[in-house]
N, C-alpha and C positions, 0 to 999 in steps of 0.2 A: 373360470374354464379357457379365459382368454387374456391371459397374463401381459403378452407382449404388445397389444393394441392398447390394453389399459395402461400400461407404463407410457405409451407414446402419448395418449390422452393427457395423462396426468401432468408430462413433462412440457407438453404445449400449454396446457392451463397454467401452470406454474410460469412460464416464460412470459406469456401474456400478461399475468399479474405481475409480475416484476418490471415489464416494459412501460406499463400504465403507470407504475410507481416512479419511476425514473421521470416519464413526462411531467406527473404530477410536481414532483420535485423541480425539474428544471424549468416549468413555466409558472408553477403557483407558488413554490415554496415560500415561507414566510419565516424562516428561521428557527421555528418551534420543533418540538418532539415530532410532530405528526410528519414531519418532511426530513426528519435526520438532521436538523439543524442546518439543512441548506436553504440559501435564500435564492430564489428562481428571478425569471426575467421580470415578472410583473412587479416585484418588491425591490428589485436590485438596480433598475434602470433610471438614470438619474434626469433631470428635466430637460436637458438637451437632445435627450433621445426619445422624447415624448412628444407627440403629435396631436393636436386636438383638433376633433371633427368640427365641422362649422357650426353655428348656433342653429339649433332645431334638429340636429342630425344624432339624435340619440338612442336611435335603435338600429340594428343591421338593415333593415328594410329601407331607412333613409339616409344610408349613408351614400354619397354620390360620387362620382368621378374624381371630382375636384378634391374630395377627401383623399382617395387613394392616389391621385398623381401628386399631393402634397407630400404624402410620405415618401413617394420615390424622389422628389425633389430634395428632401431633406437628408436622404442617405448619401453619406460621403464618397466620392469616385472609387476609391479604393477597394470598397465593398462590394462594388457593382457585379462584378464577375461571377460572384458565388451568389447572389442575392434569390430570395424566395421569399413567398408569402407563406405565413403560418396562421390558419385560422379552424375553427372547429366546421364539421361538416354542415350543420344548421346555418352557422354563421356563412359560410361560402355560400349557399343556394340562396339565403334570403337577401344579400348583398351583391357579390360579385358576379354570380350565375344570373340573378336576376337584370343587371345591369346590361350584362352581354345578350341576354335574349331580347332585352327592349330596344336593343340598337338597331338602326335601318338595316335594311337589306336581307333580314333572314326569311329564308324560305323553309317549306316544310321538312325538307331535308336536315335542314341545320338544327330544327327543332326535335326531330327524331332522332339526330345523333346526341343530342344532350350537349350540355355543357363539359367541355375538356378542364382539366386542374390545370388552367394557366389563365394567367390576367394580366393585362398591360404589357405583354411580353414576357413575363417571368412565371416560373413554376409555382404552383400552389400544393403547399404541403398540409393534409388535414391532420389536426391534433384534436383529437376527441374531448381531452381534460379541459381545453380552454373553453371560453364563455359560450353558453348556448342559448342565453336568454333573447327570444325574439322580441320582447314587449321593450318599451323606452325604459333606459337606465343611464340616468344622469350621472355626471363625474366619476366614471367608472373606467378604469384603466384594463389594458389588456384585451381588447377586444380582436385586435389584429397585430401581427408582428411583420415587419418587411426589412429583409437584410441577409447578412451572411452570418448564420448561426455558428459557424464553425471558427469565425473571428471572433465571436462574442465571448464563446462559452468553452469550456473543457468539462468532458465527461471522463472520469478515471474508474476504471474497473480494477479492483484489488485481486478478485478471486475469480469473478465470473459466476455463471449458474451452477450451483452445485445440488445435487438430489442424494437423499440417504433414505434409507428404509429401516422399519423395525418391527420385528414380531412380538416383540415384548409389551409394548406399551398398551395395547388393546387384546393381551392375550385370553381374557376371558370370553371375549365377543367373536374369536376367530378372526379378528381385523388386523392389517398391516397399517402402520402409521408410515406416512411420507411427510419428509421435512426438507423443504427448498430453502436456500440461502443464497445470498448475492452481498457483495461489499461494493459499493460503489460511492463517489464522490462527483458533486459538480459545482463549477466555480465560474460565476460570472464575473468576467475580468477585465471586459471592456464596457464598462456602463455611461458612457458619457460625462457629461459634466454639469453643474449647475447652471452654467452659461456657456455659450460658445457653440462649437460643432457636435453633431450627433456623433455618437458610437457606431459600430458596423452594424447596429439593427435597430429599427426604429418601432416604436410602440405606439398604437393608437388608442387615444381616450375619447371618451364623450365629453361634450360641454357641461357645464351646471343648468342648462336649460336650453 
């Protein structure tokens, strides 16, 4: 009885599902069919674009300022202007937000206002498909990224979001089938190198112990 609002809800849900898949492909893709053959940042970046946290810093809660400052220092100057942090919400609150709140000079007003999505002077983008494990995890890539994602990767949309309906598929149950389609590709084209200078985005990895 409420066709328009239901259509809006379906379109929104489909758009959210596609956005999540794009993030999964772009950040986690390993080249398999699960990710449409796309290799994402976690598996595309080479050694020069990786920064390993200090020994013992194997959980979000044990990462310290020196780890994050090391990532900032490793990023090339040319990628500075558009640089951002990319991290999951759990990871942000267990590491960056905790470090900010632990800093001296906080008042009740600061605590009441909560943490802003900014760290060390750079914006923080929350990416929910990224690592959310709060316990210790050794030799793990992709906890945090820092840099200019636009300079490192390209997302191409071939057809955009398309919705189609059919009254025939579920004719016997008086239901309408809704199909959403999208064609996109992601290419991580600036990956760094085996040795030398980092590319325009730096990935944080945890040490082996």
